[in-house]
Legacy VTK file of the C-alpha trace (Angstrom):
# vtk DataFile Version 3.0
C-alpha trace
ASCII
DATASET POLYDATA
POINTS 111 float
-87.877 -187.290 -115.213
-87.435 -183.586 -115.903
-84.024 -182.282 -116.985
-83.476 -180.014 -113.982
-84.005 -182.937 -111.593
-81.360 -185.090 -113.238
-78.367 -183.015 -112.209
-77.600 -182.519 -108.510
-75.334 -179.563 -107.789
-74.277 -179.158 -104.173
-72.973 -175.580 -104.452
-76.012 -173.305 -104.027
-74.758 -170.544 -106.345
-73.870 -172.994 -109.095
-77.217 -174.775 -108.689
-79.065 -171.457 -108.924
-77.131 -170.446 -112.037
-77.795 -173.865 -113.583
-81.530 -173.592 -112.908
-81.578 -170.091 -114.385
-79.797 -171.233 -117.549
-82.332 -174.057 -117.884
-85.158 -171.562 -117.430
-83.907 -169.015 -119.980
-84.975 -170.840 -123.184
-88.429 -171.393 -121.697
-88.706 -167.755 -120.663
-87.706 -166.744 -124.181
-90.670 -168.706 -125.550
-93.134 -167.269 -123.029
-94.694 -164.614 -125.228
-96.599 -162.858 -122.443
-95.459 -159.354 -121.495
-94.412 -160.615 -118.063
-92.514 -163.548 -119.552
-90.612 -161.306 -121.949
-89.818 -158.785 -119.190
-88.637 -161.587 -116.901
-86.408 -162.901 -119.702
-84.884 -159.446 -120.160
-84.311 -158.976 -116.414
-82.846 -162.441 -115.790
-80.610 -162.162 -118.886
-79.182 -158.916 -117.528
-78.650 -160.413 -114.096
-76.835 -163.447 -115.509
-74.424 -161.208 -117.445
-73.204 -159.681 -114.170
-70.564 -161.244 -111.953
-72.644 -161.307 -108.764
-72.094 -163.073 -105.471
-74.684 -165.655 -104.497
-76.360 -163.182 -102.130
-76.438 -160.431 -104.751
-77.845 -162.850 -107.311
-80.692 -163.877 -105.013
-81.488 -160.268 -104.163
-81.482 -159.163 -107.811
-83.871 -162.010 -108.680
-86.406 -160.924 -106.049
-88.748 -158.990 -108.397
-89.036 -161.943 -110.796
-89.459 -164.769 -108.297
-90.891 -163.283 -105.096
-93.620 -160.875 -104.087
-92.811 -157.674 -102.168
-93.714 -159.475 -98.923
-91.214 -162.281 -99.691
-93.671 -164.940 -100.818
-93.078 -167.099 -103.899
-94.371 -165.339 -107.003
-96.922 -167.489 -108.786
-96.290 -168.175 -112.431
-99.506 -167.895 -114.432
-99.286 -169.625 -117.783
-101.024 -168.298 -120.869
-103.482 -170.560 -122.674
-101.072 -171.152 -125.564
-98.097 -172.068 -123.376
-97.769 -175.645 -124.677
-97.687 -174.421 -128.261
-95.023 -171.820 -127.444
-92.851 -173.957 -125.158
-93.181 -177.292 -126.888
-94.881 -180.525 -125.836
-94.899 -181.179 -122.096
-92.519 -178.305 -121.329
-94.971 -176.355 -119.163
-94.326 -178.693 -116.206
-90.589 -178.071 -116.528
-91.205 -174.308 -116.744
-93.391 -174.353 -113.632
-90.923 -176.570 -111.760
-87.918 -174.403 -112.537
-89.796 -171.259 -111.563
-90.908 -172.882 -108.296
-87.388 -174.088 -107.433
-85.841 -170.676 -108.060
-88.672 -168.919 -106.205
-88.061 -171.199 -103.221
-84.347 -170.342 -103.199
-85.049 -166.589 -103.420
-87.740 -166.642 -100.716
-85.573 -168.790 -98.450
-82.829 -166.181 -98.731
-85.178 -163.219 -98.248
-86.808 -164.669 -95.142
-83.495 -165.637 -93.582
-84.294 -169.349 -93.673
-80.882 -169.959 -95.250
-79.027 -169.043 -92.056
LINES 1 112
111 0 1 2 3 4 5 6 7 8 9 10 11 12 13 14 15 16 17 18 19 20 21 22 23 24 25 26 27 28 29 30 31 32 33 34 35 36 37 38 39 40 41 42 43 44 45 46 47 48 49 50 51 52 53 54 55 56 57 58 59 60 61 62 63 64 65 66 67 68 69 70 71 72 73 74 75 76 77 78 79 80 81 82 83 84 85 86 87 88 89 90 91 92 93 94 95 96 97 98 99 100 101 102 103 104 105 106 107 108 109 110
């Protein structure tokens, strides 16, 4: 089982922050330009004391397209070497979970 699936957190903001902190080391090892930019952006967002709504809205450019669809994560060929053995599935899963939360907020499905 993947690490991020082992810990259930009922509070949406705390779950989002937990998923982001799990994602950060993987983003740091994604040596693509987009991966490094996403790491910089998410690091800056996490340093702020944002409400849950503000957090979701600030994450939009990293995890959702301009038309509020989940942003697809495209992995470089050397991703396994950079992330470590079998970590690409965790990276993809975390990105998908966070994208879902952001898109759900943006489309109003959270109401």
